[in-house]
VOKE-425228 format. One record per residue: residue number from 0; y, z negated, x negated of N, C-alpha, C in turn. Coordinates in nm, 3 decimals. Layout:
% VOKE-425228
NUM | Y | Z | X | Y | Z | X | Y | Z | X
...
% end
This chain:
% VOKE-425228
0 | -9.569 | 4.392 | -5.046 | -9.633 | 4.264 | -5.027 | -9.772 | 4.282 | -4.968
1 | -9.858 | 4.197 | -5.003 | -9.994 | 4.199 | -4.954 | -10.000 | 4.130 | -4.818
2 | -10.052 | 4.198 | -4.716 | -10.058 | 4.144 | -4.581 | -10.148 | 4.022 | -4.571
3 | -10.236 | 4.002 | -4.667 | -10.326 | 3.886 | -4.664 | -10.270 | 3.766 | -4.739
4 | -10.149 | 3.777 | -4.789 | -10.088 | 3.669 | -4.865 | -10.069 | 3.546 | -4.776
5 | -10.110 | 3.428 | -4.823 | -10.091 | 3.307 | -4.743 | -9.944 | 3.269 | -4.731
6 | -9.858 | 3.327 | -4.814 | -9.716 | 3.293 | -4.814 | -9.633 | 3.392 | -4.735
7 | -9.696 | 3.495 | -4.680 | -9.625 | 3.597 | -4.604 | -9.555 | 3.532 | -4.485
8 | -9.424 | 3.545 | -4.481 | -9.347 | 3.489 | -4.371 | -9.307 | 3.344 | -4.391
9 | -9.354 | 3.280 | -4.497 | -9.316 | 3.141 | -4.520 | -9.183 | 3.138 | -4.595
10 | -9.116 | 3.024 | -4.588 | -8.989 | 3.009 | -4.657 | -9.013 | 2.970 | -4.803
11 | -8.910 | 2.986 | -4.883 | -8.919 | 2.944 | -5.023 | -8.947 | 2.794 | -5.030
12 | -8.880 | 2.717 | -4.944 | -8.903 | 2.572 | -4.943 | -9.050 | 2.541 | -4.915
13 | -9.109 | 2.611 | -4.818 | -9.250 | 2.589 | -4.786 | -9.338 | 2.621 | -4.907
14 | -9.309 | 2.732 | -4.973 | -9.386 | 2.772 | -5.090 | -9.377 | 2.666 | -5.200
15 | -9.254 | 2.621 | -5.229 | -9.235 | 2.520 | -5.333 | -9.306 | 2.390 | -5.299
16 | -9.305 | 2.353 | -5.172 | -9.377 | 2.232 | -5.129 | -9.526 | 2.248 | -5.148
17 | -9.578 | 2.365 | -5.112 | -9.722 | 2.391 | -5.130 | -9.761 | 2.385 | -5.277
18 | -9.671 | 2.429 | -5.364 | -9.697 | 2.427 | -5.508 | -9.672 | 2.289 | -5.568
19 | -9.616 | 2.197 | -5.491 | -9.590 | 2.061 | -5.538 | -9.470 | 2.050 | -5.630
20 | -9.377 | 2.146 | -5.622 | -9.261 | 2.144 | -5.712 | -9.128 | 2.146 | -5.637
21 | -9.131 | 2.122 | -5.507 | -9.008 | 2.129 | -5.427 | -8.903 | 2.031 | -5.476
22 | -8.938 | 1.903 | -5.490 | -8.840 | 1.801 | -5.529 | -8.782 | 1.830 | -5.667
23 | -8.869 | 1.869 | -5.759 | -8.823 | 1.897 | -5.895 | -8.725 | 2.015 | -5.897
24 | -8.757 | 2.121 | -5.826 | -8.667 | 2.238 | -5.825 | -8.539 | 2.208 | -5.750
25 | -8.548 | 2.130 | -5.645 | -8.427 | 2.095 | -5.570 | -8.334 | 2.009 | -5.656
26 | -8.389 | 1.912 | -5.726 | -8.309 | 1.828 | -5.815 | -8.243 | 1.911 | -5.924
27 | -8.318 | 2.003 | -5.983 | -8.263 | 2.089 | -6.088 | -8.150 | 2.175 | -6.033
28 | -8.167 | 2.229 | -5.914 | -8.063 | 2.313 | -5.854 | -7.935 | 2.232 | -5.829
29 | -7.949 | 2.110 | -5.781 | -7.832 | 2.025 | -5.757 | -7.760 | 1.997 | -5.888
30 | -7.835 | 1.965 | -5.992 | -7.774 | 1.938 | -6.123 | -7.700 | 2.060 | -6.175
31 | -7.758 | 2.179 | -6.155 | -7.693 | 2.301 | -6.201 | -7.563 | 2.327 | -6.125
32 | -7.562 | 2.302 | -5.996 | -7.441 | 2.323 | -5.916 | -7.333 | 2.226 | -5.959
33 | -7.366 | 2.099 | -5.979 | -7.266 | 2.001 | -6.020 | -7.208 | 2.037 | -6.156
34 | -7.292 | 2.074 | -6.252 | -7.244 | 2.114 | -6.385 | -7.153 | 2.235 | -6.374
35 | -7.190 | 2.332 | -6.292 | -7.108 | 2.452 | -6.273 | -6.974 | 2.417 | -6.210
36 | -6.977 | 2.331 | -6.107 | -6.852 | 2.293 | -6.040 | -6.758 | 2.217 | -6.133
37 | -6.813 | 2.128 | -6.215 | -6.728 | 2.057 | -6.312 | -6.667 | 2.154 | -6.413
38 | -6.748 | 2.247 | -6.460 | -6.699 | 2.347 | -6.556 | -6.589 | 2.432 | -6.493
39 | -6.609 | 2.475 | -6.370 | -6.509 | 2.555 | -6.300 | -6.379 | 2.477 | -6.280
40 | -6.390 | 2.351 | -6.241 | -6.271 | 2.268 | -6.221 | -6.196 | 2.249 | -6.352
41 | -6.268 | 2.232 | -6.461 | -6.204 | 2.219 | -6.592 | -6.129 | 2.348 | -6.626
42 | -6.191 | 2.462 | -6.600 | -6.127 | 2.590 | -6.629 | -6.003 | 2.611 | -6.543
43 | -6.011 | 2.573 | -6.416 | -5.896 | 2.587 | -6.326 | -5.776 | 2.507 | -6.377
44 | -5.803 | 2.395 | -6.440 | -5.697 | 2.310 | -6.492 | -5.667 | 2.335 | -6.639
45 | -5.730 | 2.439 | -6.694 | -5.715 | 2.472 | -6.836 | -5.742 | 2.349 | -6.924
46 | -5.845 | 2.273 | -6.886 | -5.881 | 2.153 | -6.960 | -5.995 | 2.185 | -7.056
47 | -5.971 | 2.161 | -7.182 | -6.075 | 2.186 | -7.283 | -6.181 | 2.077 | -7.278
48 | -6.294 | 2.108 | -7.337 | -6.401 | 2.008 | -7.345 | -6.355 | 1.889 | -7.429
49 | -6.279 | 1.916 | -7.532 | -6.229 | 1.809 | -7.618 | -6.139 | 1.715 | -7.539
50 | -6.050 | 1.771 | -7.457 | -5.960 | 1.690 | -7.376 | -6.039 | 1.610 | -7.271
51 | -6.133 | 1.677 | -7.207 | -6.214 | 1.610 | -7.106 | -6.293 | 1.494 | -7.168
52 | -6.350 | 1.517 | -7.284 | -6.425 | 1.410 | -7.353 | -6.333 | 1.293 | -7.384
53 | -6.211 | 1.322 | -7.428 | -6.116 | 1.215 | -7.460 | -6.082 | 1.135 | -7.334
54 | -6.060 | 1.204 | -7.222 | -6.028 | 1.135 | -7.097 | -6.146 | 1.050 | -7.049
55 | -6.268 | 1.096 | -7.075 | -6.386 | 1.019 | -7.038 | -6.418 | 0.909 | -7.140
56 | -6.341 | 0.907 | -7.249 | -6.361 | 0.813 | -7.359 | -6.502 | 0.825 | -7.415
57 | -6.539 | 0.951 | -7.443 | -6.671 | 0.979 | -7.498 | -6.658 | 1.091 | -7.600
58 | -6.768 | 1.129 | -7.659 | -6.766 | 1.236 | -7.759 | -6.785 | 1.371 | -7.692
59 | -6.752 | 1.474 | -7.765 | -6.770 | 1.611 | -7.715 | -6.919 | 1.638 | -7.691
60 | -7.006 | 1.587 | -7.778 | -7.150 | 1.608 | -7.759 | -7.200 | 1.539 | -7.632
61 | -7.143 | 1.421 | -7.601 | -7.180 | 1.353 | -7.476 | -7.134 | 1.435 | -7.355
62 | -7.017 | 1.496 | -7.364 | -6.969 | 1.580 | -7.256 | -7.060 | 1.702 | -7.239
63 | -7.104 | 1.759 | -7.350 | -7.197 | 1.871 | -7.342 | -7.325 | 1.831 | -7.270
64 | -7.372 | 1.709 | -7.294 | -7.491 | 1.660 | -7.224 | -7.462 | 1.643 | -7.074
65 | -7.341 | 1.596 | -7.042 | -7.302 | 1.581 | -6.902 | -7.303 | 1.717 | -6.830
66 | -7.259 | 1.821 | -6.899 | -7.252 | 1.954 | -6.840 | -7.383 | 2.032 | -6.852
67 | -7.483 | 1.972 | -6.913 | -7.614 | 2.035 | -6.927 | -7.702 | 1.991 | -6.811
68 | -7.738 | 2.085 | -6.721 | -7.816 | 2.045 | -6.603 | -7.957 | 1.995 | -6.635
69 | -8.002 | 2.009 | -6.758 | -8.135 | 1.958 | -6.793 | -8.129 | 1.813 | -6.840
70 | -8.008 | 1.760 | -6.859 | -7.992 | 1.622 | -6.904 | -7.983 | 1.527 | -6.785
71 | -8.024 | 1.405 | -6.806 | -8.008 | 1.302 | -6.704 | -7.877 | 1.231 | -6.729
72 | -7.796 | 1.221 | -6.625 | -7.669 | 1.149 | -6.633 | -7.660 | 1.055 | -6.514
73 | -7.579 | 0.952 | -6.529 | -7.565 | 0.855 | -6.421 | -7.465 | 0.905 | -6.318
74 | -7.480 | 0.853 | -6.197 | -7.386 | 0.889 | -6.091 | -7.245 | 0.842 | -6.125
75 | -7.233 | 0.727 | -6.188 | -7.099 | 0.678 | -6.222 | -7.030 | 0.770 | -6.321
76 | -7.105 | 0.826 | -6.415 | -7.047 | 0.921 | -6.510 | -7.002 | 1.048 | -6.437
77 | -7.084 | 1.097 | -6.345 | -7.047 | 1.215 | -6.267 | -6.923 | 1.187 | -6.182
78 | -6.915 | 1.068 | -6.124 | -6.799 | 1.031 | -6.044 | -6.672 | 1.028 | -6.128
79 | -6.680 | 0.971 | -6.247 | -6.564 | 0.965 | -6.336 | -6.520 | 1.105 | -6.377
80 | -6.617 | 1.189 | -6.412 | -6.585 | 1.327 | -6.452 | -6.522 | 1.403 | -6.336
81 | -6.576 | 1.389 | -6.218 | -6.521 | 1.457 | -6.100 | -6.378 | 1.412 | -6.074
82 | -6.353 | 1.282 | -6.084 | -6.219 | 1.229 | -6.059 | -6.117 | 1.285 | -6.160
83 | -6.159 | 1.303 | -6.283 | -6.068 | 1.354 | -6.386 | -6.026 | 1.498 | -6.362
84 | -6.105 | 1.573 | -6.286 | -6.067 | 1.711 | -6.254 | -6.021 | 1.723 | -6.109
85 | -5.987 | 1.608 | -6.050 | -5.932 | 1.607 | -5.916 | -6.033 | 1.631 | -5.805
86 | -6.157 | 1.601 | -5.832 | -6.264 | 1.621 | -5.733 | -6.329 | 1.487 | -5.701
87 | -6.411 | 1.488 | -5.598 | -6.484 | 1.369 | -5.557 | -6.631 | 1.405 | -5.547
88 | -6.716 | 1.324 | -5.605 | -6.860 | 1.345 | -5.596 | -6.907 | 1.295 | -5.461
89 | -6.981 | 1.378 | -5.390 | -7.031 | 1.342 | -5.258 | -7.180 | 1.363 | -5.255
90 | -7.254 | 1.259 | -5.220 | -7.400 | 1.266 | -5.213 | -7.442 | 1.217 | -5.076
91 | -7.529 | 1.292 | -5.011 | -7.575 | 1.252 | -4.878 | -7.727 | 1.255 | -4.874
92 | -7.782 | 1.173 | -4.789 | -7.925 | 1.175 | -4.763 | -7.947 | 1.247 | -4.631
93 | -8.037 | 1.344 | -4.633 | -8.067 | 1.418 | -4.510 | -8.212 | 1.410 | -4.477
% end
């Protein structure tokens, strides 16, 4: 590392804020974690995507969008999906 770096000793959060991309990267990370957790819960229950889509009363392609962290989905859809795999969606403001 270069000792003259303005980021030396700063946190990743500080760096992302300085670059103006903190909120965007944080939102993307949250979406990726939720998609991963839903996928893991489905696997634990041996639930196929086809079955999950049927329980959500939607198409398989819609479920793929739900599990794609780059897609925008509603909180109510995430809550329904979480409930179907025995989980609860929890969102907090800090």
